[in-house]
C-alpha positions as a printed Julia matrix, in Angstrom:
265×3 Matrix{Float64}:
 -0.06   0.07   -0.04
  2.92   2.36    0.88
  4.52   1.64   -2.43
  1.26   2.42   -4.31
  0.99   5.77   -2.45
  4.53   6.71   -3.39
  3.89   5.94   -6.95
  0.58   7.86   -6.97
  2.58  10.88   -5.3
  5.2   10.78   -7.81
  2.66  10.65  -10.7
  0.66  13.61   -9.13
  3.86  15.6    -8.52
  4.84  15.01  -12.17
  1.5   16.09  -13.35
  1.5   19.17  -11.19
  4.91  20.15  -12.51
  3.57  19.81  -16.15
  0.52  21.9   -15.12
  2.72  24.62  -13.83
  4.78  24.63  -16.96
  1.71  24.8   -19.06
  0.48  27.71  -16.97
  3.72  29.54  -17.38
  3.52  28.99  -21.14
  0.02  30.35  -21.23
  1.08  33.4   -19.23
  4.0   33.86  -21.71
  1.49  33.78  -24.67
 -0.66  36.49  -22.9
  2.3   38.68  -22.51
  2.79  38.5   -18.79
  6.14  36.53  -19.03
  8.36  37.08  -21.95
  9.7   34.29  -24.15
 13.5   33.9   -23.63
 15.84  34.56  -26.45
 19.07  32.64  -26.01
 22.57  33.86  -26.38
 25.12  31.88  -28.36
 26.65  30.48  -25.2
 23.22  29.57  -23.63
 22.23  27.67  -26.7
 25.44  25.77  -26.66
 25.03  24.98  -22.77
 21.6   23.57  -23.43
 22.65  21.25  -26.3
 25.54  20.17  -24.2
 23.26  19.19  -21.33
 20.87  17.32  -23.59
 23.85  15.26  -24.88
 25.73  14.78  -21.6
 23.22  14.66  -18.91
 19.84  13.7   -20.64
 21.64  11.23  -22.94
 20.07  12.54  -26.25
 21.98  11.34  -29.05
 23.25  13.9   -31.72
 21.53  12.04  -34.6
 18.25  11.89  -32.42
 18.29  15.78  -32.02
 19.09  16.32  -35.7
 16.15  13.98  -36.62
 13.78  15.89  -34.12
 14.84  19.39  -35.51
 14.82  18.32  -39.18
 11.26  16.83  -39.14
 10.05  19.95  -37.27
 11.6   22.11  -39.85
  9.77  20.09  -42.55
  6.41  20.52  -40.82
  7.03  24.24  -40.33
  7.6   24.41  -44.17
  4.37  22.63  -44.7
  2.59  25.18  -42.4
  4.14  28.13  -44.14
  3.88  26.93  -47.67
  1.28  24.3   -48.04
  1.34  22.46  -51.37
 -1.91  24.04  -52.49
 -0.32  27.59  -52.09
  2.76  26.98  -54.2
  2.83  29.08  -57.36
  4.51  26.53  -59.64
  3.03  23.42  -60.85
  5.67  21.25  -59.46
  6.2   21.63  -55.61
  9.9   22.25  -56.01
 12.08  23.37  -53.09
 15.91  24.06  -53.01
 17.58  23.06  -49.81
 21.07  24.48  -49.36
 22.88  22.3   -46.79
 26.21  23.4   -45.27
 28.73  20.79  -43.97
 27.98  21.25  -40.24
 24.99  20.54  -37.98
 22.54  23.03  -39.68
 23.39  21.32  -43.04
 22.49  17.89  -41.45
 19.2   19.36  -40.21
 18.56  20.6   -43.76
 19.15  17.01  -45.08
 16.55  15.52  -42.67
 14.16  18.36  -43.62
 14.64  17.49  -47.23
 13.9   13.84  -46.66
 10.66  14.58  -44.73
  9.59  17.11  -47.26
  9.85  14.45  -49.9
  7.57  12.07  -47.69
  5.2   15.05  -47.64
  5.05  15.12  -51.47
  7.34  18.04  -51.99
 10.06  17.89  -54.6
 13.33  18.95  -52.73
 16.7   19.33  -54.45
 19.82  19.68  -52.34
 22.81  21.81  -52.92
 26.04  21.13  -50.9
 28.4   24.15  -51.24
 31.01  21.92  -49.51
 30.76  18.22  -48.76
 31.12  17.24  -45.13
 33.69  14.84  -43.77
 31.39  14.0   -40.72
 30.15  10.44  -40.75
 26.71  11.51  -39.55
 26.35  14.05  -42.34
 27.32  11.57  -44.86
 24.72   9.04  -43.48
 21.93  11.65  -43.84
 23.25  12.34  -47.45
 22.91   8.63  -48.33
 19.42   8.52  -46.94
 18.38  11.46  -49.32
 20.15   9.71  -52.23
 18.32   6.55  -51.49
 15.05   8.38  -51.85
 15.99   9.79  -55.14
 16.42  13.31  -53.92
 18.46  15.08  -56.62
 21.4   17.37  -55.83
 23.01  20.21  -57.74
 26.69  20.32  -58.68
 26.7   24.03  -58.53
 24.42  26.97  -57.64
 23.4   29.06  -60.59
 24.79  32.69  -60.21
 21.85  33.8   -62.57
 19.26  34.32  -60.07
 16.45  34.1   -62.53
 17.24  30.43  -62.98
 16.51  29.94  -59.3
 13.38  31.94  -59.45
 12.13  29.94  -62.4
 12.96  26.53  -61.02
 11.9   26.67  -57.25
  9.01  27.78  -55.21
 11.3   28.54  -52.25
 14.86  28.07  -50.89
 15.52  26.58  -47.49
 18.58  28.05  -45.93
 20.44  25.43  -43.87
 23.87  26.62  -44.86
 25.51  28.34  -41.9
 24.42  27.9   -38.24
 24.78  29.76  -35.08
 28.34  28.74  -34.55
 29.49  30.61  -37.49
 32.06  33.44  -37.13
 30.32  36.0   -39.23
 33.48  38.01  -39.48
 35.35  35.2   -41.14
 33.08  33.7   -43.76
 35.14  32.12  -46.39
 34.31  31.09  -50.1
 32.04  29.76  -51.47
 29.66  31.16  -48.76
 30.04  34.98  -49.45
 29.12  34.4   -53.01
 26.22  32.24  -52.23
 24.93  34.92  -49.77
 25.0   37.5   -52.63
 22.95  35.19  -54.73
 20.44  34.62  -52.03
 20.15  38.33  -51.31
 18.98  38.79  -55.06
 16.55  35.92  -55.53
 12.8   36.78  -55.58
 11.46  33.46  -54.23
 10.99  33.34  -50.45
 13.7   32.01  -48.21
 13.12  29.91  -44.95
 16.04  29.9   -42.7
 16.99  27.21  -40.12
 17.58  28.4   -36.55
 19.78  31.52  -37.54
 19.77  32.91  -41.13
 23.03  32.29  -42.9
 25.45  35.26  -42.42
 23.68  36.52  -39.29
 25.37  36.73  -35.88
 23.37  34.6   -33.53
 23.16  37.46  -31.08
 22.46  40.38  -33.26
 20.01  41.19  -36.04
 21.58  41.51  -39.42
 21.4   44.9   -41.2
 22.62  43.84  -44.55
 22.26  39.99  -44.66
 19.82  37.78  -46.38
 16.15  38.55  -45.63
 14.21  35.33  -44.97
 10.49  35.29  -45.16
 10.41  32.4   -42.61
 12.6   31.59  -39.55
 12.48  28.25  -37.89
 14.1   28.54  -34.47
 15.4   25.3   -32.88
 15.04  24.64  -29.09
 14.51  28.33  -28.17
 14.93  31.45  -30.38
 18.24  33.21  -30.5
 18.79  36.83  -29.73
 19.1   37.76  -33.31
 15.47  36.72  -33.88
 14.17  39.41  -31.5
 13.49  41.96  -34.24
 12.43  39.39  -36.87
  9.26  40.33  -38.65
  8.46  37.52  -40.87
  6.71  34.18  -39.91
  8.53  32.76  -37.01
  8.13  29.18  -35.94
  9.71  27.4   -32.99
 10.58  23.69  -32.52
 11.25  23.02  -28.95
  8.57  20.81  -27.54
 10.98  17.93  -26.72
 12.83  19.87  -24.14
 12.79  18.38  -20.62
 10.91  20.47  -18.07
 13.87  20.97  -15.79
 15.94  22.52  -18.65
 13.02  24.84  -19.46
 12.9   25.91  -15.75
 16.7   26.05  -15.41
 16.95  28.66  -18.21
 13.75  30.42  -17.75
 12.78  29.72  -21.24
  9.02  30.5   -20.86
  8.19  28.47  -23.9
  4.69  28.97  -25.36
  1.87  26.43  -25.05
  2.04  24.24  -28.13
 -1.27  23.42  -29.54
 -2.64  19.97  -29.41
  0.13  17.42  -30.23
  2.04  19.77  -32.55
  5.79  19.78  -32.32
  6.0   23.29  -33.75
  4.26  26.57  -33.02
  4.16  29.88  -34.78
  5.35  32.86  -32.62
């Protein structure tokens, strides 16, 4: 009987904690508690804790984020809303973690009946990134050998571009080719851009004055400080975060609707 009471107490305690978190989220949505925007160091600390203390795997996190990005794209750009007859999407994937997330996003978009094409400015030596590349190849997702510098070719071929090229770890003062040239092209295209976590070329902690101008931003875990003045469609993919981490960093995450893993901020 004592054991049953202890189990019941723990269950009630867990539910009470969840209720409190949901209440805090609701208050955040009503404007009484502000959503936390992370510094670069805070974002790195949270990811380190997820991997070290909570035993998440790197591949697991990338899969969670990549699928969430694909779902955000379906919300922002439903198949029925695309201007072109073919639901074509160009996914630019860098060699690091943001690029891996882009590869997972492309794979899920293919399952959602979009037609993604991948462009790798540089091939990655990381085995995990290579595994995600193979998965895309096995699903017959094509890739470009080069990015056209004539922007009209991109405008004519694709409904939108997903920017998974440079992530929050990038040193924006030391971006080397081929990335500066690609950023010049992205500034000139007319089709919308959706950026993963931090728009390529932006500092994670400061809004960009002369960088690319994405129409959609998909923040991962929690939004970064550079997103504070973002005026486009802003999605958040962070529902998987353990409650203790949410509390420790005062994230004040919003209340996700239903069973959705993303929310538009």
